[in-house]
C-alpha positions in Angstrom: -20.8 38.6 49.7 -23.5 40.0 47.5 -21.0 42.1 45.5 -18.7 39.1 45.0 -21.7 36.9 44.0 -22.8 39.4 41.4 -19.4 39.9 39.9 -18.8 36.1 39.6 -22.2 35.7 38.0 -21.3 38.5 35.5 -17.9 36.9 34.6 -19.0 33.3 34.6 -22.6 32.5 35.2 -22.0 28.8 36.1 -19.3 29.3 38.6 -19.9 29.2 42.4 -18.2 32.1 44.2 -15.4 31.1 46.6 -14.5 33.4 49.4 -11.3 33.0 51.6 -11.2 35.0 54.8 -9.6 35.1 58.2 -11.2 33.4 61.3 -13.4 36.3 62.5 -14.8 37.0 59.0 -15.2 33.2 58.4 -17.5 33.0 61.4 -19.5 36.0 60.2 -19.7 34.5 56.7 -20.9 31.2 58.0 -23.6 32.9 60.0 -24.7 34.8 56.9 -24.9 31.5 55.0 -27.1 29.9 57.8 -29.3 33.0 58.1 -30.0 33.4 54.3 -29.5 29.9 52.8 -31.5 30.7 49.7 -29.2 33.6 48.8 -25.8 32.7 50.3 -26.3 29.0 51.3 -23.5 26.5 51.1 -24.7 25.3 47.7 -24.5 28.8 46.3 -21.3 30.2 48.0 -18.1 28.5 49.2 -16.5 30.1 52.2 -13.0 28.9 53.3 -10.8 29.8 56.2 -7.6 31.6 55.2 -4.3 29.7 54.6 -2.8 30.9 57.8 -5.5 29.3 59.9 -5.3 26.0 57.9 -1.5 26.0 58.4 -1.9 26.7 62.1 -4.4 23.8 62.4 -2.0 21.5 60.6 0.9 22.5 62.8 -1.2 22.1 66.0 -2.2 18.6 64.9 1.5 17.8 64.2 2.3 19.1 67.7 -0.4 16.8 69.2 1.5 13.9 67.6 4.9 15.1 68.9 3.8 16.0 72.4 4.1 12.5 74.0 7.5 11.9 72.3 9.4 14.0 74.8 10.3 16.5 72.0 10.0 19.5 74.4 12.4 18.0 76.9 14.9 17.2 74.1 14.8 20.8 72.8 15.2 22.2 76.3 18.1 19.9 77.3 19.9 20.7 74.1 19.6 24.4 75.0 17.9 25.2 71.7 14.9 26.9 73.5 13.5 27.4 76.9 10.7 25.1 78.1 7.9 27.6 77.4 9.3 28.4 73.9 9.7 24.7 73.1 6.2 24.0 74.2 4.9 26.8 72.1 6.4 25.1 69.0 4.0 22.2 69.6 1.0 24.5 70.0 1.7 26.7 66.9 1.6 29.8 69.2 4.1 32.5 69.7 5.8 33.1 73.1 7.9 36.3 73.5 11.6 35.5 74.2 13.1 37.0 77.3 15.2 40.1 76.5 
């Protein structure tokens, strides 16, 4: 984070650095921000979760809306997917298909 901050300051002194990382690194970066707020605090550094995690959160929310609609039963009865696979569509998770 220090290297990114120095480079951004060198290129554009007024710009706040923005860092986009996967979930495990996001948790570490937030802890760094909380531990050293004067150097890496939220006013001095923006840390965002990666696009994949944002998309998965959005799909999970959509699944929460669809779950009571009977969508899983409709997909299963139409022989589009097995019950476990249809349910995984709602949870934004991956279930291995049987061989």
